[in-house]
Steps between C-alpha positions, in 0.01 A plus 500: 500500500698570185345257248703632202836449665386168658427359154838607376685339788507131370625615159778706654609207723506270203721743306756511782494124529541422126719792390663668799630847415558832679183658336281201591622492856461875554150501346370230726672649803331840438166320459534333833616814669157649414327209674715553809410872519132427451507240777400212272795273584424502871319179588194586716318264735279261309214534745486881493555538122246459218569179310559661159748748648682226700542294182626816320763552769603137484536524125731807530701338781550177305647683200709724723662202681553323168673820362725507813618149419576601141700799624712287737567244227620769258761628745711219348433629147814554297374842392626762751221743406218245551648362823538859632142599403368191685709582812387859511135389456531265793644778717203722399258229598685460828417861583143466376433194717620692805276800406201286387528163683338206322463289817663520840652154444740655247625755751745482790511814721336693212759388252402287192717208614352235267572697184843600634584135570416415135730774380786380718463144384498608135787755525731326754427133508471437129843431354375592149387847593631792292821631659388861463183419697717366793698823502177705495362286781815549704463879460157490662624252768784730591312829502154423651465377861160324453613336174813385683303359794245297304768373259688360803177340614467325163869388511469370851200279405681369197812418706290318760357284218857389434588650168803335334553698181851639502409808292209597722706458818785708355260784409336490843837526676688740273220737415244471776654398831843668459364831382707774668360806331138473615299820516257503792334833431262421211178297474363357178134473623350798681256332730393620848696329780699278263820712541520465879415127511745421219793694657445323835509149347757549222809388690309219668396372158857531379626295795246222436599488129872469595433220745295319231795531262745357746300178521576428133796340335622797293711469189870575565510834322177618664620392845828679447323825416266464798791457740684791339193714577452367855584832675232673293251224563565490879457872536156491343367211701289559810677206682833443331592255778278245324772471232768367730431130446510543121829695508660258743405212271644685196823569697569131497484487120849573382627682317290780347174468704695467819705806429202721405279393794756625757428868428128446583590319821742782598215755447271304728771502770588867479166664415249262662695379811483132412737265678658260254806335670593296191542809280879523534538130458314518167710810400818306579384184328427694175861627481676253271653466150159462336391837629782675313358393165146638568377818330340603832825461702532882545168497696644239734826684552320831568274322750799330667682831535195658665448209734862477623515879570312445821700505818247254650617220266724266713870542421553131435222507247653796322834323496338190343360706216833674447682165485252357253528816284876481494494126406267580209716802391808276481338235286273716278610525135277804449686823564186709560387246761836506664491880525165501669592224745822683603303820534254341734785361710656842526167646608485240776859553602439875532199453726584184698822459696491124486504500119784750482709290740441189278656686209833537675646167416729340246402250227768244585451129448470442876217757529314338215553153627380578856191698384198358687242658275269262304329676201198263495431530873184675615521835677421327834780243452772720357837473673728804497725397789806466283397713209591831336452693186828379346328495161533883485874474525496262204267734308763771521668321217181486293545563125235774516637848575164608659509212750860584596414868544219419732710273721791750523295691757535217749869580517438853637435585864141602414289497192180690425228517244643789296836335456347176364253681275782701344699186427229367267475692182144392391214716382182396681203530262223296662330582824580291799222348705321719751688423821269700733392175674764424763488306826674776689695814421849401396820647350512585130614205288834484326318472166142621458456384137480127548237454231723682252808301587312171437419618150857590412643303209874501523710426203 
C-alpha cells in the first residue's frame, strides 16, 4: 500500500473538480497510473483479501471512477488544451485497464469495453463535445481495428435504444458507418487473443450497426449521405442482402432518396445475384422532369447508361427508355440536361437496333398526333405500337449548337464514339463514376463522361 499517495488522492480529485486545468488533470492521472502499476486499483475478492486492504482498494477505485467521469465531462470544455489532455488521459487508462484489469465485468474479450463505451458516449454522442476531440477520436477509429470494433458496438447499442438527436445520427453516419479509409492493420490494445477475435467479428458488428440504423427515421441530409455511401456500406457488410427491404422502400421516395437508392439495388443485383424484378420499373418511374433538377442526377444517368448496355435487356424495354429520354430532351429548358439525354439516346441507338430504327422518322404533325406513347404510364403498361423518336428530328433545330452537333450524326450511315466525342469541345475535369460494374460485357458507349456532361453549365 502507498499511504502517502493514497492521502493525496482526494485532494488531487478535488482540484480537478473545482479548477480543471491541464496541470491538475495530468498530475492526478500520473498519480493513478502509479496505483495501476502497483496493482492497487484491481479489485480483489472480498473473501480472500484482508479487510483493510480491501477497503484501501475500494477507496482507490472510487476516486479513479470519479476521475473518469470528470475527464469525460471535460471533453466538452471550450479549452482545446484541457479537452485534449482529458482525452489522452482516457486513452492511457484504456490501455492500463487492459493491462491491469480492475474486474472482469469491465472487459469484453480482454478489451476494457465499459471504459471505451464511456469515451464513445462522451466523444460521439454529446453534441457539446469539443470539435477537435471528435477529429482526434475519428483518427483512432479509422486507424485501429479494435477501437473501430468496440466503437461500432457502442453505436449499435445506442441506435437500438432509438436515439433521435440529428447531430448524433449525422456523426454516426458520416464519420463512423461511411468510413471508406479504414486501416485494418493496427491494434490499439495489445492483448493476447484480442486481435484474432476482433478481426473475425468486425464486419459482423458493422452489419448489425447498419441494420440498427436503418430502423430509425433519419434526418433528410443524413439519409441522403447514407444512400450516397450505400455501395461502400454494402461491400463491408457480411450479408448485404439484408439491406434490400430498406433500399426498395427508399426507392419509392421520390425524388432524391429514390434516385440514390437505385445504385445500391443495382449492386445487390450484379454483385450478390439478387433477383429484383421491379428494378427496371423503379428505374423507369424515376425518369421524369423532377429528376433533371436534382444535384444527384448524374448518378442516375450513369447508372441508366450501365444498365441499358446489357444485351439481355428486352428490346421493348430499351425502346421505352429511349422514348421517355427523347420526350424529356424536347421539353427540358436546361441545355446541359438536354445534352446528356441526347447522348444517352445515341448510346442506345448505337447498341440496340430497335432504338436506331425509331430515330428514322419525321416530326410531322401526323406522326406527333398518332404517337401512342403515354409519358405517365408505367414500364409494364407503356404502348409503343405507333411511336417513334420524332422528338430527335425536332431537336435538330435546337438553339444549342452542341445539341445540333450531336444529332447530326444520325444523318450519316454510321456513327461511332470518336466522331461524337470530337464534336463536343468540352474539357472534362471531374472523374466519372467507376463503371466497372456491368450486367454483361457490352460495346463502348458513345459518351463515357456522363457525370461530367451533367455538370456542364452552358451559357
